N, C-alpha and C positions, 0 to 999 in steps of 0.2 A: 738826512737827519739833522745836519748842521744848519740847513736852511730853516727848518721848523723851529729849532732852538733860537736862532737869531730872530725869527719872526716873533716868537713868544716874548723874547726880551724887549724887542722894540714895541710890541703891541701892549704889553702889560701895563706900563705907566699910563697910556692913553685910556685903557679900559678902567683903571682905577680912578682917573680924573672924571671920567664919564659916570662911574658908579657913585660918585659923591654928589650927583645931580638929582634933583627931585623928579625930573622928567624920566631919568633912567629907572627910578623906582616905579613910577606910574606905568611905564611901558614894558618893563621887563620883570620886576619883582612882584608888584601887587597882583598881576594876573596869575602868576604861578602860585602865590600864596592863596589867592581866592579859589582857584581851581583845585589845587592839591591839598590844601591845609585847612581851610575854613570849615569844611563839613565836619571835621572832628575837633578842631582846636579853636572854635569861635565860642558859641554859647555853651556848648557842653564841656569845653576845656578838658578833653581827655588827657590823662597823664598829668593833669594840673597845668598844662600849657595853653595859654591863650595867644593865638597868632594874629590877632587883629590890630595890634598896636606894638610900637617899639617897646613900650613899658612892659607889655605882656611877654615879649620875647626876652627882654633883659632879665625879668624876674624868673622866667623859665618855668619848668615843671618839676616833677619828682627827681629828675636826673640833673638838675642844675640849669644854669642859664643857656639859652638857645643861641645867643650871639657870641661873637669871638671866634677866632680860628679853631679853638678847641671846643667850641660850643656844640650843643646837641643838634642844632639845625644842620650844620655841615656834616657832622658824623652820620646823621640819619640819612641825608640825601645821597651821600657818597656810598652808602651801604658798607661802611668801614667796620661797624659794630654788628656782629651777627644777631644780637638781641634787639637792635634798633635800626630797622629799615623802613624809611618813610619816603614817599607814600607807600603804604602796603600793597597798593594795586600794581606797582611796578616802578622801576628806577626812572628818575628824571633824565632828560636828554643831557648830553655833555655840555651843550650850550647853556641850558638852564642852570646846571650845577656851576658852570664858570661864571654866569651872571650873579648867582647868589654869593659865590666866593668873593668876587670883585666888589659886590655891594657891601659885604661885611668888612672886607679890608679897607674899603673907602669910607668907613665910619657908619655904615647902616643908616643912611639918611632916610627919614620917614616923615614926610610932610604931614604934620598933625591936622592941618586944615582940611584934608581930604580923608578923614577917618571914615570907616564904614558907617552906613546909616544905622540909627538906633533900632533895636529889635521892636517888633510890632507891639509887644506888651509893655514897653517902657513908657515912662511919663513924657519923654521928649518927642515921641511920635504921636501926632494927632492929625486927624482928618478934619480939615476946615469945612465950613458950610459951602464955600465956593467949590471946593474939590468934590464934595458930595453931590452938588448940583450938576456936575459934568454929565453930558448926555449919555456917555457910554456906561455910566453907573446907574442909570435909571432903569427901573424894572420894565420888562417888555410888556407892552399892552397892545391890544388890538385897536387899530385906528378905525374910526367910523368912515364908511365910504362917503365921499363928497356928493352933494346933489348934482344931478345931471338933467338936462332938458329932454334928451332923446333916450327915454327909458327902455325902448325896445332893443337897442343895440347891444348893451353890455351883457356878456354871458357869465362873467365872474366879477368879483369885487375889484380885481386888478383892472379890468376893462373900465370900471367906473372911474378910477383914478386917471386913466389915460384919457377917457372921454371928457372928463372935467377940464383937463389942461387943453385939449383940442378946442373945446367950446370957449374957453377963456381967450383963445387967440383967434376966435371967429372961424375955426375950421370944423369940418365934419368928417367922420370916418368914411372911407370908401366902402362900397358894397362888396360882399364876398365874391371871389372869383367863381365862375361857373364850374361845376363838378368836372366836366369834360376837360377843361384847361388844367385843373389840379391833377387829374389822372395822368394827363400827358406829361406834365412837369415831373411827376414822380417816376414815370417810366423812363424819361429821358435822362434824369439826373440822379436817380437813386432815391431811396426812401427819405433821406434827410435833405434832399435838394442838393445844393452846392452850385457853385457857379452863379448864374444870374438869378 
């Protein structure tokens, strides 16, 4: 027990220094907030609390500010108040609670330059013509089969695409294998072939 206490005393200042770092926020705090808080405390602001900015947490909700050692955020995640247990789906891990505690004690650093993206309906979010022209956002359409010289070979439209590329390289498709050879291969290697 004494070792654990000594370890905590030695580790606490280092954790607080790290918690005052923007990288600590991005790696430890924002993912927890995004996963556990944003679904209720972003656009919908349940309980009057917006958890997507430091200003929103400082303002707090109906129960007061979320920041500070006595703030609603730490009370809620520690499950200290029976009427305020967040997230409602289950208590955070001890490491996540320790990170949130250290972050708040370290000044609750929130790099404003990396705020969440604006909601789709807001004026700040626009799709540019270049983005709209991206191939993945184009409607699916049936491509016309390319012209081929050997019209007797293709059985499907896919064959026509293959044959077009073969002809462009000066190649011709091979003739189909005799039925006896196909039967032998199926018997020797199973229905799906395999091996050679």
